[in-house]
C-alpha positions in Angstrom: 35.3 1.8 -100.9 35.6 4.7 -103.2 32.2 4.1 -105.3 29.8 3.5 -102.2 26.5 2.7 -103.1 23.7 5.3 -102.1 21.7 3.8 -99.6 19.0 6.3 -99.7 15.5 5.7 -101.6 15.1 8.0 -104.7 11.1 7.9 -104.4 10.8 10.5 -107.1 12.8 8.2 -109.5 10.4 5.8 -108.7 7.5 8.0 -108.8 8.7 9.1 -112.5 8.6 5.4 -113.6 5.4 4.7 -112.0 4.2 8.0 -113.6 5.9 7.3 -117.4 4.3 3.5 -117.2 1.0 5.2 -116.2 0.9 7.7 -118.8 1.5 5.4 -121.3 -1.6 3.0 -120.8 -3.6 6.1 -120.2 -2.7 8.3 -123.3 -3.9 5.1 -125.3 -7.2 5.0 -123.3 -7.4 8.9 -123.5 -6.9 9.2 -127.0 -9.8 6.4 -127.7 -12.2 8.2 -125.5 -10.9 12.1 -126.8 -11.6 10.7 -129.9 -15.4 9.7 -129.2 -15.7 13.4 -127.4 -14.5 15.2 -130.0 -16.7 13.9 -132.4 -19.5 14.1 -130.4 -18.9 17.9 -129.5 -19.0 18.6 -132.8 -22.1 16.5 -133.7 -24.1 18.5 -131.1 -22.0 21.7 -132.1 -20.1 22.2 -129.0 -16.9 23.2 -130.5 -15.0 24.9 -127.3 -15.4 21.0 -125.9 -13.8 19.4 -129.0 -10.9 22.0 -129.1 -10.3 21.1 -125.2 -10.2 17.9 -125.7 -7.7 18.3 -128.6 -5.2 20.3 -126.6 -5.7 18.3 -123.2 -5.1 15.1 -125.2 -2.1 16.3 -127.1 -0.9 17.9 -123.4 -1.3 14.6 -122.4 1.3 13.1 -124.7 3.4 15.8 -124.4 3.8 15.3 -120.6 3.9 11.0 -121.4 6.7 12.1 -124.0 9.0 14.6 -121.8 12.0 13.0 -120.0 12.5 15.8 -116.9 11.7 16.0 -112.9 9.0 13.8 -111.3 7.4 17.0 -110.3 7.5 18.6 -113.2 5.6 15.8 -114.8 3.1 15.1 -111.6 1.9 18.7 -111.6 1.5 19.2 -114.9 -0.7 16.1 -115.2 -2.4 16.6 -112.3 -3.0 20.3 -113.5 -4.5 19.0 -116.8 -7.2 17.0 -114.5 -8.2 19.7 -112.5 -8.4 22.1 -115.5 -10.4 19.5 -117.6 -13.0 19.2 -114.7 -13.1 22.9 -114.7 -13.7 23.1 -118.2 -16.2 20.3 -118.5 -17.9 22.2 -115.5 -18.2 25.3 -117.0 -19.6 23.9 -119.9 -21.9 21.3 -118.9 -22.0 22.0 -115.5 -21.7 19.6 -112.1 -24.3 17.4 -113.1 -21.7 16.0 -115.8 -17.8 14.5 -115.5 -16.3 18.2 -114.4 -17.1 16.7 -110.7 -14.7 13.5 -111.4 -12.7 15.2 -113.1 -11.9 17.5 -109.9 -11.8 14.4 -107.6 -9.2 13.1 -109.5 -6.8 16.3 -109.8 -6.3 15.7 -105.6 -5.9 12.1 -105.6 -3.4 12.2 -108.6 -1.6 14.2 -106.3 -1.8 12.7 -103.6 -0.4 9.3 -105.6 2.4 11.5 -107.4 3.0 14.4 -105.2 2.4 13.3 -101.9 0.4 14.9 -98.7 1.1 18.6 -99.3 0.0 18.7 -102.9 -3.1 16.5 -102.0 -4.5 18.9 -99.5 -3.6 21.8 -102.0 -5.4 20.6 -104.8 -8.3 19.5 -102.3 -8.2 23.3 -101.3 -8.3 24.1 -104.9 -11.3 22.2 -105.6 -13.1 23.1 -103.3 -13.1 26.4 -104.0 -13.8 25.7 -107.7 -17.1 24.6 -106.5 -17.8 27.4 -104.4 -17.1 29.7 -107.1 -19.2 27.4 -109.9 -22.0 27.8 -106.5 -21.9 31.2 -106.1 -21.7 32.0 -110.3 -25.1 29.6 -110.4 -26.6 31.2 -107.6 -26.0 34.5 -109.7 -26.4 33.5 -113.8 -27.6 30.0 -113.6 -26.4 29.5 -116.5 -26.9 25.6 -116.2 -30.5 24.3 -116.6 -32.0 21.7 -114.8 -28.8 22.4 -111.9 -30.5 23.6 -108.7 -29.4 27.1 -107.2 -30.2 26.7 -103.6 -27.0 26.9 -101.6 -28.1 23.5 -99.5 -27.7 21.9 -103.1 -24.4 23.0 -103.4 -23.5 21.9 -100.1 -24.2 18.8 -101.1 -21.9 18.4 -103.8 -19.1 19.8 -101.6 -19.7 17.7 -99.3 -19.7 14.7 -101.4 -16.5 15.9 -103.1 -14.6 16.4 -99.5 -15.7 12.8 -98.8 -14.8 10.7 -101.9 -11.1 12.7 -101.9 -10.5 12.0 -98.2 -11.9 8.6 -98.3 -10.1 7.3 -101.3 -6.8 10.1 -100.9 -6.0 9.2 -97.2 -5.7 5.5 -97.1 -3.5 6.5 -100.4 -0.9 8.8 -99.0 -0.7 6.0 -95.8 -0.1 3.1 -98.3 2.2 5.4 -99.9 4.4 6.2 -96.8 4.3 2.1 -95.8 5.7 1.6 -99.2 8.2 4.3 -99.6 9.5 2.7 -96.0 9.3 -0.8 -97.6 11.3 0.0 -100.3 13.9 2.0 -98.6 14.3 -0.9 -96.1 14.8 -3.3 -99.1 16.7 -1.2 -101.0 18.8 -0.1 -98.2 19.4 -4.7 -97.9 19.7 -4.7 -101.3 22.7 -2.0 -101.4 24.1 -3.5 -98.1 24.4 -6.7 -99.4 25.7 -5.9 -102.9 28.3 -3.5 -101.2 29.2 -7.0 -99.0 29.5 -8.7 -101.8 31.4 -5.8 -103.7 33.8 -5.8 -100.7 34.3 -9.2 -100.6 35.0 -9.3 -104.3 37.7 -6.6 -103.9 39.3 -8.7 -100.6 39.4 -11.5 -102.7 41.3 -9.9 -105.4 43.7 -8.5 -103.5 44.3 -11.5 -101.9 44.6 -13.1 -104.9 47.4 -10.7 -106.1 49.1 -10.9 -102.9 49.1 -14.4 -103.4 50.5 -14.7 -107.1 53.0 -11.8 -106.3 54.2 -12.7 -103.1 58.2 -13.0 -102.8 58.3 -15.8 -100.6 56.4 -19.4 -101.8 52.9 -19.7 -100.4 50.9 -22.8 -100.0 47.1 -22.6 -98.9 46.9 -26.2 -97.2 43.0 -27.7 -95.8 42.8 -29.2 -92.8 43.5 -32.6 -93.8 47.7 -31.3 -94.7 46.0 -31.3 -98.6 47.9 -28.0 -100.2 45.0 -26.5 -102.1 46.6 -23.6 -103.9 50.2 -22.7 -104.4 52.0 -19.5 -106.3 54.5 -19.3 -109.2 57.7 -19.1 -106.3 56.4 -22.5 -104.8 56.0 -24.1 -107.5 59.6 -23.1 -108.9 61.1 -23.4 -104.8 59.8 -27.1 -104.6 59.8 -28.3 -108.5 55.9 -28.7 -108.7 54.0 -30.4 -111.4 51.1 -28.4 -112.6 48.9 -31.5 -112.9 49.4 -32.4 -109.1 50.9 -31.0 -106.0 52.3 -33.5 -102.9 50.8 -33.5 -99.2 52.8 -31.0 -97.3 54.3 -33.3 -95.2 56.2 -35.0 -98.0 57.6 -31.3 -98.6 58.3 -29.9 -95.3 57.9 -32.9 -92.8 54.7 -33.9 -90.4 55.6 -31.6 -87.7 55.3 -28.5 -90.0 51.7 -27.9 -89.6 48.4 -29.8 -87.7 45.4 -27.7 -88.1 41.6 -28.8 -85.8 38.3 -28.6 -86.8 38.5 -25.1 -85.3 41.3 -24.1 -87.2 43.4 -23.4 -84.1 47.7 -23.9 -85.5 49.4 -26.8 -83.8 53.1 -26.4 -85.0 56.5 -27.4 -84.0 58.4 -24.5 -81.8 60.7 -24.2 -84.7 58.2 -23.1 -87.2 56.6 -20.5 -84.4 60.3 -19.1 -84.5 60.6 -18.9 -88.0 63.6 -20.9 -87.8 65.4 -23.2 -90.7 63.8 -26.6 -92.1 65.5 -28.7 -94.3 62.6 -29.3 -96.6 62.7 -31.8 -99.7 61.5 -30.6 -103.4 58.9 -32.9 -105.4 62.1 -34.5 -107.3 63.7 -35.1 -103.9 66.3 -31.9 -103.9 67.1 -30.7 -100.3 65.7 -27.1 -99.8 66.3 -24.8 -96.6 63.5 -22.6 -95.6 62.4 -20.6 -93.3 58.7 -21.2 -92.2 55.6 -19.6 -91.1 52.0 -20.7 -90.8 48.8 -18.3 -90.3 45.3 -19.8 -90.0 42.6 -18.4 -92.0 39.3 -19.9 -92.7 38.3 -20.5 -96.6 34.5 -20.6 -97.0 33.9 -21.3 -93.7 36.6 -24.3 -93.5 39.7 -23.9 -91.2 42.8 -23.7 -93.6 46.0 -22.5 -93.5 48.5 -20.4 -95.3 52.2 -21.5 -95.2 54.9 -19.1 -96.6 58.4 -20.5 -96.9 61.4 -18.4 -97.7 64.4 -20.2 -99.6 67.5 -19.2 -97.7 70.0 -22.1 -98.9 72.2 -19.4 -100.4 72.3 -18.1 -96.8 72.8 -21.3 -95.2 75.6 -22.2 -97.1 77.4 -18.5 -96.6 76.5 -19.3 -93.0 78.5 -22.5 -93.0 81.3 -21.2 -95.4 81.8 -18.2 -92.9 81.6 -20.6 -89.9 83.9 -22.8 -91.3 86.4 -19.6 -91.8 85.7 -18.6 -88.5 86.8 -21.5 -87.1 89.8 -21.6 -89.1 90.8 -18.2 -87.9 90.0 -19.1 -84.3 92.3 -22.2 -84.8 94.8 -20.0 -86.3 95.0 -17.5 -83.7 95.2 -19.9 -80.8 97.9 -21.4 -82.6 99.6 -17.7 -82.9 99.7 -17.0 -79.6 100.4 -20.5 -78.4 103.8 -20.3 -80.8 104.4 -16.8 -79.3 103.8 -18.6 -76.1 106.4 -21.2 -76.1 109.3 -18.8 -78.6 108.9 -16.4 -75.2 109.3 -19.1 -73.2 112.5 -20.5 -74.9 113.9 -17.0 -74.7 113.6 -17.4 -70.7 115.0 -20.7 -70.8 118.1 -19.1 -72.5 118.4 -16.5 -70.3 117.9 -19.1 -67.5 120.7 -21.0 -68.8 122.7 -18.0 -69.3 122.2 -16.6 -65.9 123.7 -19.7 -64.6 126.8 -19.6 -66.6 127.4 -16.0 -65.3 130.0 -15.3 -62.7 128.8 -12.0 -61.7 126.0 -11.3 -59.2 124.8 -8.6 -60.8 124.7 -9.9 -64.2 123.1 -12.9 -62.9 120.5 -10.4 -61.3 119.9 -8.5 -64.4 119.6 -11.5 -66.8 117.1 -13.5 -64.1 114.9 -9.9 -64.4 114.8 -10.2 -68.0 113.7 -13.7 -67.8 110.4 -12.5 -65.2 109.7 -10.0 -68.0 109.8 -12.0 -71.0 107.8 -14.4 -68.6 105.1 -11.7 -68.3 104.9 -11.3 -71.9 104.6 -15.1 -72.6 101.1 -14.8 -69.8 99.6 -12.6 -71.6 100.1 -14.9 -74.6 98.8 -18.1 -72.6 96.0 -15.7 -71.1 94.5 -15.2 -74.7 95.1 -18.5 -75.6 92.9 -20.3 -73.2 90.4 -17.3 -73.0 87.3 -17.1 -75.2 88.3 -13.8 -77.1 91.1 -12.5 -78.6 90.7 -9.1 -78.4 91.3 -8.7 -74.8 91.7 -10.3 -71.4 90.8 -10.5 -67.8 93.3 -8.3 -66.3 92.6 -9.2 -62.8 92.9 -12.9 -63.4 95.8 -12.1 -65.3 96.9 -10.5 -62.1 96.7 -12.9 -59.7 98.5 -15.6 -62.4 101.2 -13.2 -62.6 101.9 -12.3 -58.7 101.4 -16.0 -58.2 104.3 -16.9 -60.8 106.5 -13.7 -59.0 105.9 -14.7 -55.4 106.8 -18.6 -56.0 110.1 -17.2 -57.7 111.4 -14.7 -55.6 109.8 -14.8 -52.4 108.2 -17.7 -51.4 107.2 -16.7 -47.6 105.5 -13.6 -49.1 102.1 -13.0 -48.2 99.9 -11.6 -50.7 96.2 -9.9 -50.9 94.2 -9.3 -53.5 91.0 -7.1 -54.4 90.4 -7.7 -57.9 87.6 -6.8 -59.4 87.2 -8.2 -63.2 88.3 -5.8 -65.8 88.6 -6.6 -69.3 91.8 -4.8 -71.7 92.4 -4.5 -75.0 95.7 -6.3 -75.7 97.6 -3.2 -76.4 97.0 -2.0 -73.0 97.3 -5.2 -71.2 100.9 -6.0 -72.2 102.2 -2.5 -70.8 100.4 -2.8 -67.6 101.4 -7.0 -66.9 104.8 -5.2 -67.6 104.4 -2.3 -65.0 102.7 -4.9 -62.3 105.7 -7.2 -63.0 108.3 -4.1 -62.4 106.0 -2.9 -59.2 105.7 -6.4 -57.8 109.6 -7.4 -58.2 110.5 -4.2 -57.0 108.0 -4.9 -53.9 109.5 -8.8 -53.2 112.9 -7.3 -53.3 112.2 -3.8 -51.1 109.0 -4.0 -49.3 109.8 -6.8 -46.2 108.2 -5.4 -42.8 111.0 -5.4 -40.2 110.0 -9.4 -39.4 111.6 -10.1 -43.0 107.8 -11.1 -44.3 106.9 -9.1 -47.4 103.2 -8.0 -46.9 101.5 -7.4 -50.4 98.5 -5.8 -51.0 97.3 -5.9 -54.7 94.1 -3.9 -56.1 92.2 -4.3 -59.6 88.9 -2.1 -60.3 87.4 -0.3 -63.2 86.1 3.2 -62.7 85.1 5.5 -65.7 86.2 3.3 -68.4 89.7 3.6 -66.5 91.8 0.4 -64.9 93.2 1.4 -61.1 96.3 -0.9 -60.4 97.6 0.0 -56.9 100.5 -1.8 -55.0 101.1 -1.8 -51.4 103.7 -3.1 -49.1 104.5 -2.8 -45.2 108.1 -1.9 -46.1 110.7 1.1 -44.9 108.8 2.9 -47.9 110.7 5.0 -50.2 113.9 7.2 -49.3 114.3 9.2 -52.5 111.8 10.6 -54.6 110.7 8.7 -57.3 111.5 10.8 -60.1 114.7 10.4 -59.1 115.2 7.0 -58.2 113.4 6.0 -61.7 116.5 7.8 -63.4 118.6 5.4 -61.7 117.4 1.9 -62.0 116.6 -0.2 -65.5 113.2 -0.8 -63.6 112.1 2.6 -62.7 112.9 3.6 -66.7 110.6 1.0 -67.6 107.6 2.2 -65.9 108.0 5.7 -66.8 108.4 4.7 -70.6 105.3 2.2 -70.3 103.4 4.7 -68.3 103.7 7.4 -71.1 102.8 4.7 -73.7 99.6 4.4 -71.8 98.8 7.8 -71.3 98.4 7.2 -67.9 99.3 8.3 -64.5 101.1 6.9 -61.7 100.8 8.4 -58.3 103.8 7.0 -55.7 103.5 7.5 -51.9 103.3 6.1 -48.1 100.8 3.0 -47.9 98.9 2.4 -44.4 101.2 -0.3 -43.4 103.8 2.8 -43.9 105.4 1.3 -46.7 105.6 2.3 -50.4 102.0 2.4 -52.5 102.0 2.8 -56.2 98.7 3.7 -58.3 98.6 3.8 -61.9 95.3 4.8 -63.9 95.2 3.8 -67.2 93.0 3.9 -70.0 91.3 0.2 -70.6 91.0 1.2 -74.6 92.2 3.6 -77.1 95.5 4.5 -78.8 98.3 4.1 -77.4 101.5 6.3 -77.8 104.5 4.4 -79.6 107.0 2.5 -77.3 109.7 5.0 -76.1 112.2 5.7 -73.0 
């Protein structure tokens, strides 16, 4: 916290308070004593004592009245005591009260200033007594006061004995008192600090609880709702005078708090899934609930947060319905396109049966197969899981099987197919190229025994489709460029390769026949169709 409490005890301030209270008493008592002393001194004609008593008492009043550092006031008081002792001894000798005033100075220093001040004023008193003893031996100013050194040594010894016997225990007592007060002050300050921190945390919790954008409910171990914020009252239509139990709002599986504060919630609540709750008025509300266990005043509670997602659920349901309708529509579109292409294929078949020319009949049958190739694409999209791309490996197996069944049921085909997904814009041209190449191999790629042995390979490499068709026939007698210009199939292949931005390699196969290797991008923008 910014306003941390000072844990160190300010002993000077404590001494200043003690000094002020002590001086208030001393000033009153000293006023009476000073008045009597002044009157007695004036009566006996000792005017210096009367003047000194007056000045000393006024000084004492000034020290008591003044406000300032404890050290300055304490030093002034001790100095006044010492000066009083010196003056009294100078006037009436060591047999009077001067001796006691001198003893009071170091004792007051021990009480108000500590060990160093005590030793300093003790040494000053010793020096003063030695000085007065030397003066007494030389001038003998006080009648009846012995001047021999032994008597003065006794005075000095009694001074030291009284000061040490009283001053040293006073110092030890003050040291213990200081330590005790310091411990108590630190304990009190730490307790106040903890209380202040707790109050600050409580204030922050109250602010977060009331200003949170989520509906919050503080629940006790029995499932009773202890507190709610404004959003919870609005969301669950809670009355101001009574709040229903949590089970009535969110269901019995939401919360179970054991005696030690552990949380037992359903997996749906732990994951923050949607719950169909009910408000106090019976209105259904879709919310996401999370539970946070916590202790309040040493007792287990839980903080339940509920976020209203009714609008989101409605929007998701509408979106799901729209998506389902679009899926159904696209399936229907592809199904109708496939049916229409099959109708066109059937019409071409019927027309081929009525054509007398063998070349015309063959051309119609080849066109029929090209239409079926496109229809098979739409069939794959209709039965697939997505409408944006197809599995070209599965498509190739189906197309080659259909071509072999129509053109050469005795053909032997070996497949090497890796799963490759193609977008629709690339799948249709690649399917037509596969149709032309397989059709060409079935017609011209038979080996010496009259059997067409065909190899079909599909794989993906660096974001591209690699399609390879190889046969075991006699191979290609003329270059592909010249051959393609003479036939419709070759022209179609060249046009589709250009459209796909692909490359086509033509060469001999391992079995001595022809090998066609197409490398085409799996996605991207294709060129406009052209021949």
